C-alpha positions as protocol buffer text, in pm:
chain_id: "A"
residue {
  index: 1
  type: MET
  ca { x: -1046 y: -8428 z: -2685 }
}
residue {
  index: 2
  type: SER
  ca { x: -1096 y: -8637 z: -2996 }
}
residue {
  index: 3
  type: GLN
  ca { x: -919 y: -8969 z: -3038 }
}
residue {
  index: 4
  type: THR
  ca { x: -713 y: -8824 z: -3321 }
}
residue {
  index: 5
  type: ALA
  ca { x: -591 y: -8519 z: -3128 }
}
residue {
  index: 6
  type: PRO
  ca { x: -221 y: -8539 z: -3038 }
}
residue {
  index: 7
  type: ILE
  ca { x: -108 y: -8572 z: -2679 }
}
residue {
  index: 8
  type: ARG
  ca { x: 28 y: -8232 z: -2581 }
}
residue {
  index: 9
  type: ILE
  ca { x: 346 y: -8233 z: -2372 }
}
residue {
  index: 10
  type: ALA
  ca { x: 493 y: -7920 z: -2215 }
}
residue {
  index: 11
  type: GLY
  ca { x: 874 y: -7932 z: -2216 }
}
residue {
  index: 12
  type: ILE
  ca { x: 1048 y: -7739 z: -1938 }
}
residue {
  index: 13
  type: SER
  ca { x: 1426 y: -7693 z: -1933 }
}
residue {
  index: 14
  type: GLY
  ca { x: 1618 y: -7645 z: -1610 }
}
residue {
  index: 15
  type: SER
  ca { x: 1877 y: -7424 z: -1780 }
}
residue {
  index: 16
  type: LEU
  ca { x: 1849 y: -7069 z: -1913 }
}
residue {
  index: 17
  type: ARG
  ca { x: 2176 y: -7082 z: -2106 }
}
residue {
  index: 18
  type: GLN
  ca { x: 2131 y: -7003 z: -2475 }
}
residue {
  index: 19
  type: ALA
  ca { x: 2332 y: -7311 z: -2575 }
}
residue {
  index: 20
  type: SER
  ca { x: 2175 y: -7527 z: -2303 }
}
residue {
  index: 21
  type: PHE
  ca { x: 2203 y: -7902 z: -2358 }
}
residue {
  index: 22
  type: SER
  ca { x: 1873 y: -7949 z: -2174 }
}
residue {
  index: 23
  type: THR
  ca { x: 1689 y: -7716 z: -2410 }
}
residue {
  index: 24
  type: ALA
  ca { x: 1865 y: -7880 z: -2704 }
}
residue {
  index: 25
  type: LEU
  ca { x: 1739 y: -8220 z: -2587 }
}
residue {
  index: 26
  type: ILE
  ca { x: 1380 y: -8090 z: -2574 }
}
residue {
  index: 27
  type: LYS
  ca { x: 1410 y: -7954 z: -2927 }
}
residue {
  index: 28
  type: LEU
  ca { x: 1572 y: -8277 z: -3046 }
}
residue {
  index: 29
  type: LEU
  ca { x: 1295 y: -8491 z: -2901 }
}
residue {
  index: 30
  type: ALA
  ca { x: 1026 y: -8260 z: -3041 }
}
residue {
  index: 31
  type: SER
  ca { x: 1171 y: -8313 z: -3389 }
}
residue {
  index: 32
  type: LYS
  ca { x: 1172 y: -8693 z: -3355 }
}
residue {
  index: 33
  type: LEU
  ca { x: 824 y: -8754 z: -3215 }
}
residue {
  index: 34
  type: GLN
  ca { x: 540 y: -8921 z: -3397 }
}
residue {
  index: 35
  type: PRO
  ca { x: 242 y: -8706 z: -3503 }
}
residue {
  index: 36
  type: ALA
  ca { x: 46 y: -8844 z: -3206 }
}
residue {
  index: 37
  type: ILE
  ca { x: 270 y: -8641 z: -2970 }
}
residue {
  index: 38
  type: GLU
  ca { x: 318 y: -8264 z: -2967 }
}
residue {
  index: 39
  type: LEU
  ca { x: 608 y: -8143 z: -2751 }
}
residue {
  index: 40
  type: SER
  ca { x: 623 y: -7766 z: -2694 }
}
residue {
  index: 41
  type: PHE
  ca { x: 897 y: -7572 z: -2515 }
}
residue {
  index: 42
  type: VAL
  ca { x: 785 y: -7366 z: -2214 }
}
residue {
  index: 43
  type: ASP
  ca { x: 1005 y: -7063 z: -2140 }
}
residue {
  index: 44
  type: ILE
  ca { x: 1070 y: -7002 z: -1768 }
}
residue {
  index: 45
  type: SER
  ca { x: 1336 y: -6733 z: -1813 }
}
residue {
  index: 46
  type: GLU
  ca { x: 1111 y: -6446 z: -1700 }
}
residue {
  index: 47
  type: VAL
  ca { x: 978 y: -6615 z: -1383 }
}
residue {
  index: 48
  type: PRO
  ca { x: 1085 y: -6396 z: -1087 }
}
residue {
  index: 49
  type: LEU
  ca { x: 1217 y: -6522 z: -756 }
}
residue {
  index: 50
  type: TYR
  ca { x: 935 y: -6662 z: -547 }
}
residue {
  index: 51
  type: ASN
  ca { x: 790 y: -6405 z: -309 }
}
residue {
  index: 52
  type: GLU
  ca { x: 476 y: -6494 z: -117 }
}
residue {
  index: 53
  type: ASP
  ca { x: 379 y: -6126 z: -118 }
}
residue {
  index: 54
  type: LEU
  ca { x: 333 y: -6155 z: -496 }
}
residue {
  index: 55
  type: ASP
  ca { x: 139 y: -6480 z: -475 }
}
residue {
  index: 56
  type: GLY
  ca { x: -239 y: -6496 z: -500 }
}
residue {
  index: 57
  type: ALA
  ca { x: -481 y: -6353 z: -752 }
}
residue {
  index: 58
  type: ASN
  ca { x: -228 y: -6115 z: -909 }
}
residue {
  index: 59
  type: LYS
  ca { x: 69 y: -6342 z: -979 }
}
residue {
  index: 60
  type: PRO
  ca { x: 339 y: -6211 z: -1215 }
}
residue {
  index: 61
  type: ALA
  ca { x: 249 y: -6255 z: -1582 }
}
residue {
  index: 62
  type: ALA
  ca { x: 538 y: -6496 z: -1644 }
}
residue {
  index: 63
  type: VAL
  ca { x: 412 y: -6723 z: -1366 }
}
residue {
  index: 64
  type: ASN
  ca { x: 60 y: -6721 z: -1510 }
}
residue {
  index: 65
  type: ALA
  ca { x: 201 y: -6809 z: -1852 }
}
residue {
  index: 66
  type: VAL
  ca { x: 389 y: -7112 z: -1717 }
}
residue {
  index: 67
  type: ASN
  ca { x: 85 y: -7225 z: -1517 }
}
residue {
  index: 68
  type: ALA
  ca { x: -137 y: -7190 z: -1824 }
}
residue {
  index: 69
  type: ALA
  ca { x: 106 y: -7391 z: -2039 }
}
residue {
  index: 70
  type: ILE
  ca { x: 111 y: -7671 z: -1781 }
}
residue {
  index: 71
  type: ALA
  ca { x: -267 y: -7665 z: -1732 }
}
residue {
  index: 72
  type: GLN
  ca { x: -331 y: -7685 z: -2108 }
}
residue {
  index: 73
  type: ALA
  ca { x: -84 y: -7971 z: -2158 }
}
residue {
  index: 74
  type: ASP
  ca { x: -173 y: -8336 z: -2115 }
}
residue {
  index: 75
  type: ALA
  ca { x: 167 y: -8410 z: -1962 }
}
residue {
  index: 76
  type: VAL
  ca { x: 495 y: -8239 z: -1871 }
}
residue {
  index: 77
  type: LEU
  ca { x: 855 y: -8331 z: -1952 }
}
residue {
  index: 78
  type: PHE
  ca { x: 1131 y: -8184 z: -1738 }
}
residue {
  index: 79
  type: VAL
  ca { x: 1480 y: -8188 z: -1887 }
}
residue {
  index: 80
  type: THR
  ca { x: 1746 y: -8047 z: -1659 }
}
residue {
  index: 81
  type: PRO
  ca { x: 2117 y: -8037 z: -1581 }
}
residue {
  index: 82
  type: GLU
  ca { x: 2254 y: -8096 z: -1234 }
}
residue {
  index: 83
  type: TYR
  ca { x: 2409 y: -7801 z: -1050 }
}
residue {
  index: 84
  type: ASN
  ca { x: 2624 y: -7876 z: -745 }
}
residue {
  index: 85
  type: HIS
  ca { x: 2467 y: -8218 z: -693 }
}
residue {
  index: 86
  type: GLY
  ca { x: 2113 y: -8081 z: -714 }
}
residue {
  index: 87
  type: VAL
  ca { x: 1829 y: -7921 z: -906 }
}
residue {
  index: 88
  type: PRO
  ca { x: 1914 y: -7584 z: -1065 }
}
residue {
  index: 89
  type: GLY
  ca { x: 1773 y: -7293 z: -867 }
}
residue {
  index: 90
  type: VAL
  ca { x: 1581 y: -7155 z: -1165 }
}
residue {
  index: 91
  type: LEU
  ca { x: 1381 y: -7478 z: -1198 }
}
residue {
  index: 92
  type: LYS
  ca { x: 1319 y: -7519 z: -825 }
}
residue {
  index: 93
  type: ASN
  ca { x: 1207 y: -7155 z: -810 }
}
residue {
  index: 94
  type: THR
  ca { x: 961 y: -7211 z: -1095 }
}
residue {
  index: 95
  type: LEU
  ca { x: 821 y: -7517 z: -919 }
}
residue {
  index: 96
  type: ASP
  ca { x: 782 y: -7316 z: -598 }
}
residue {
  index: 97
  type: TRP
  ca { x: 553 y: -7082 z: -795 }
}
residue {
  index: 98
  type: VAL
  ca { x: 373 y: -7362 z: -978 }
}
residue {
  index: 99
  type: SER
  ca { x: 311 y: -7555 z: -654 }
}
residue {
  index: 100
  type: ARG
  ca { x: 54 y: -7294 z: -551 }
}
residue {
  index: 101
  type: PRO
  ca { x: -217 y: -7334 z: -441 }
}
residue {
  index: 102
  type: VAL
  ca { x: -82 y: -7608 z: -216 }
}
residue {
  index: 103
  type: PHE
  ca { x: -208 y: -7957 z: -309 }
}
residue {
  index: 104
  type: ASN
  ca { x: -415 y: -7813 z: -593 }
}
residue {
  index: 105
  type: SER
  ca { x: -160 y: -7686 z: -843 }
}
residue {
  index: 106
  type: ALA
  ca { x: -162 y: -7721 z: -1221 }
}
residue {
  index: 107
  type: LEU
  ca { x: 64 y: -8025 z: -1177 }
}
residue {
  index: 108
  type: LYS
  ca { x: -173 y: -8215 z: -948 }
}
residue {
  index: 109
  type: GLY
  ca { x: -234 y: -8555 z: -1104 }
}
residue {
  index: 110
  type: LYS
  ca { x: -53 y: -8451 z: -1422 }
}
residue {
  index: 111
  type: PRO
  ca { x: 172 y: -8718 z: -1576 }
}
residue {
  index: 112
  type: VAL
  ca { x: 533 y: -8600 z: -1570 }
}
residue {
  index: 113
  type: SER
  ca { x: 867 y: -8746 z: -1678 }
}
residue {
  index: 114
  type: ILE
  ca { x: 1223 y: -8640 z: -1603 }
}
residue {
  index: 115
  type: ILE
  ca { x: 1541 y: -8644 z: -1809 }
}
residue {
  index: 116
  type: THR
  ca { x: 1861 y: -8523 z: -1647 }
}
residue {
  index: 117
  type: SER
  ca { x: 2200 y: -8469 z: -1808 }
}
residue {
  index: 118
  type: SER
  ca { x: 2552 y: -8384 z: -1706 }
}
residue {
  index: 119
  type: LEU
  ca { x: 2900 y: -8347 z: -1849 }
}
residue {
  index: 120
  type: ALA
  ca { x: 2992 y: -8620 z: -1601 }
}
residue {
  index: 121
  type: PHE
  ca { x: 2915 y: -8987 z: -1661 }
}
residue {
  index: 122
  type: THR
  ca { x: 2660 y: -8983 z: -1375 }
}
residue {
  index: 123
  type: GLY
  ca { x: 2415 y: -8790 z: -1595 }
}
residue {
  index: 124
  type: GLY
  ca { x: 2264 y: -8573 z: -1324 }
}
residue {
  index: 125
  type: VAL
  ca { x: 2125 y: -8860 z: -1119 }
}
residue {
  index: 126
  type: ARG
  ca { x: 2123 y: -8655 z: -796 }
}
residue {
  index: 127
  type: ALA
  ca { x: 1912 y: -8384 z: -957 }
}
residue {
  index: 128
  type: GLN
  ca { x: 1684 y: -8659 z: -1091 }
}
residue {
  index: 129
  type: TYR
  ca { x: 1599 y: -8778 z: -741 }
}
residue {
  index: 130
  type: GLN
  ca { x: 1563 y: -8429 z: -594 }
}
residue {
  index: 131
  type: LEU
  ca { x: 1327 y: -8327 z: -874 }
}
residue {
  index: 132
  type: ARG
  ca { x: 1128 y: -8648 z: -836 }
}
residue {
  index: 133
  type: GLU
  ca { x: 1083 y: -8577 z: -464 }
}
residue {
  index: 134
  type: THR
  ca { x: 966 y: -8219 z: -529 }
}
residue {
  index: 135
  type: LEU
  ca { x: 718 y: -8327 z: -798 }
}
residue {
  index: 136
  type: THR
  ca { x: 581 y: -8604 z: -576 }
}
residue {
  index: 137
  type: SER
  ca { x: 523 y: -8350 z: -297 }
}
residue {
  index: 138
  type: MET
  ca { x: 319 y: -8146 z: -548 }
}
residue {
  index: 139
  type: LEU
  ca { x: 101 y: -8455 z: -620 }
}
residue {
  index: 140
  type: ALA
  ca { x: 223 y: -8477 z: -980 }
}
residue {
  index: 141
  type: HIS
  ca { x: 211 y: -8827 z: -1127 }
}
residue {
  index: 142
  type: VAL
  ca { x: 573 y: -8919 z: -1193 }
}
residue {
  index: 143
  type: VAL
  ca { x: 550 y: -9184 z: -1464 }
}
residue {
  index: 144
  type: PRO
  ca { x: 721 y: -9505 z: -1350 }
}
residue {
  index: 145
  type: GLY
  ca { x: 1004 y: -9655 z: -1548 }
}
residue {
  index: 146
  type: PRO
  ca { x: 1382 y: -9651 z: -1573 }
}
residue {
  index: 147
  type: GLU
  ca { x: 1541 y: -9317 z: -1480 }
}
residue {
  index: 148
  type: VAL
  ca { x: 1662 y: -9138 z: -1793 }
}
residue {
  index: 149
  type: VAL
  ca { x: 2003 y: -8982 z: -1739 }
}
residue {
  index: 150
  type: VAL
  ca { x: 2236 y: -8860 z: -2012 }
}
residue {
  index: 151
  type: GLY
  ca { x: 2599 y: -8874 z: -1906 }
}
residue {
  index: 152
  type: GLY
  ca { x: 2868 y: -8696 z: -2103 }
}
residue {
  index: 153
  type: VAL
  ca { x: 2599 y: -8497 z: -2279 }
}
residue {
  index: 154
  type: HIS
  ca { x: 2854 y: -8258 z: -2434 }
}
residue {
  index: 155
  type: THR
  ca { x: 3003 y: -8549 z: -2633 }
}
residue {
  index: 156
  type: LYS
  ca { x: 2669 y: -8651 z: -2785 }
}
residue {
  index: 157
  type: PHE
  ca { x: 2601 y: -8341 z: -2993 }
}
residue {
  index: 158
  type: GLN
  ca { x: 2784 y: -8243 z: -3309 }
}
residue {
  index: 159
  type: ASP
  ca { x: 2644 y: -7920 z: -3448 }
}
residue {
  index: 160
  type: GLU
  ca { x: 2269 y: -7999 z: -3449 }
}
residue {
  index: 161
  type: ALA
  ca { x: 2310 y: -8376 z: -3480 }
}
residue {
  index: 162
  type: PHE
  ca { x: 2275 y: -8615 z: -3184 }
}
residue {
  index: 163
  type: LEU
  ca { x: 2536 y: -8890 z: -3212 }
}
residue {
  index: 164
  type: ASP
  ca { x: 2409 y: -9150 z: -2963 }
}
residue {
  index: 165
  type: GLN
  ca { x: 2118 y: -9341 z: -3117 }
}
residue {
  index: 166
  type: GLY
  ca { x: 2086 y: -9572 z: -2815 }
}
residue {
  index: 167
  type: THR
  ca { x: 2037 y: -9281 z: -2578 }
}
residue {
  index: 168
  type: LEU
  ca { x: 1794 y: -9115 z: -2820 }
}
residue {
  index: 169
  type: ASP
  ca { x: 1587 y: -9433 z: -2839 }
}
residue {
  index: 170
  type: PHE
  ca { x: 1592 y: -9459 z: -2458 }
}
residue {
  index: 171
  type: MET
  ca { x: 1464 y: -9100 z: -2425 }
}
residue {
  index: 172
  type: LEU
  ca { x: 1195 y: -9161 z: -2687 }
}
residue {
  index: 173
  type: SER
  ca { x: 1078 y: -9472 z: -2500 }
}
residue {
  index: 174
  type: ALA
  ca { x: 1032 y: -9254 z: -2190 }
}
residue {
  index: 175
  type: ILE
  ca { x: 826 y: -9009 z: -2396 }
}
residue {
  index: 176
  type: GLU
  ca { x: 612 y: -9300 z: -2516 }
}
residue {
  index: 177
  type: ARG
  ca { x: 545 y: -9404 z: -2154 }
}
residue {
  index: 178
  type: LEU
  ca { x: 450 y: -9044 z: -2080 }
}
residue {
  index: 179
  type: ARG
  ca { x: 218 y: -9036 z: -2381 }
}
residue {
  index: 180
  type: SER
  ca { x: 52 y: -9359 z: -2272 }
}
residue {
  index: 181
  type: GLU
  ca { x: -10 y: -9233 z: -1917 }
}
residue {
  index: 182
  type: ALA
  ca { x: -153 y: -8906 z: -2051 }
}
residue {
  index: 183
  type: ALA
  ca { x: -382 y: -9091 z: -2291 }
}
residue {
  index: 184
  type: LEU
  ca { x: -511 y: -9311 z: -2007 }
}
residue {
  index: 185
  type: ARG
  ca { x: -575 y: -9004 z: -1791 }
}
residue {
  index: 186
  type: ASN
  ca { x: -761 y: -8831 z: -2075 }
}
residue {
  index: 187
  type: ALA
  ca { x: -972 y: -9142 z: -2135 }
}
residue {
  index: 188
  type: GLY
  ca { x: -1059 y: -9157 z: -1766 }
}
residue {
  index: 189
  type: HIS
  ca { x: -1165 y: -8794 z: -1763 }
}
residue {
  index: 190
  type: ALA
  ca { x: -1377 y: -8846 z: -2075 }
}
residue {
  index: 191
  type: ALA
  ca { x: -1547 y: -9146 z: -1916 }
}
residue {
  index: 192
  type: LEU
  ca { x: -1627 y: -8948 z: -1602 }
}
residue {
  index: 193
  type: GLN
  ca { x: -1773 y: -8664 z: -1807 }
}
residue {
  index: 194
  type: ALA
  ca { x: -1985 y: -8907 z: -2007 }
}
residue {
  index: 195
  type: ALA
  ca { x: -2113 y: -9072 z: -1691 }
}
residue {
  index: 196
  type: ALA
  ca { x: -2204 y: -8736 z: -1542 }
}
residue {
  index: 197
  type: LYS
  ca { x: -2433 y: -8648 z: -1836 }
}
């Protein structure tokens, strides 16, 4: 990767709803990022329920597409609501697919960040910790820093405008930490490749 190439971040939403706040946050952030960061939405709506009988060399096409998007990205951003004090089933199911092969998945060593949101003031903090635990078990590199939770998310959007500049700046600072970790990882890989020549 050249020094001028943007850091590519795959954005995965934990909600399939057409008017999802999580998906809206990904699109909002993508529109606010500097040219050095490219945030792309990854669709998980076609990923089937995990079935070990379907795992292996002939995974469903939707699973291969998500894995490819993660593998090609420099980092991953998860933005998700909280359902019943936990991670939405659709996101956990996708991670069950992506976690394969065990300890050697597309997320192994990949810098990841989490943003959770909720209609409640708590901002999905329980889902934040559950998702962090799952990603850690998959050997993903959860970027350290303050947890980003968006409470009362339904009050922060008006049409396509986001009304809370402080929260937007806080989310963008998390993206910058993610970009920095991805850039360091890329530099390390480049140094190893150069040393191997």
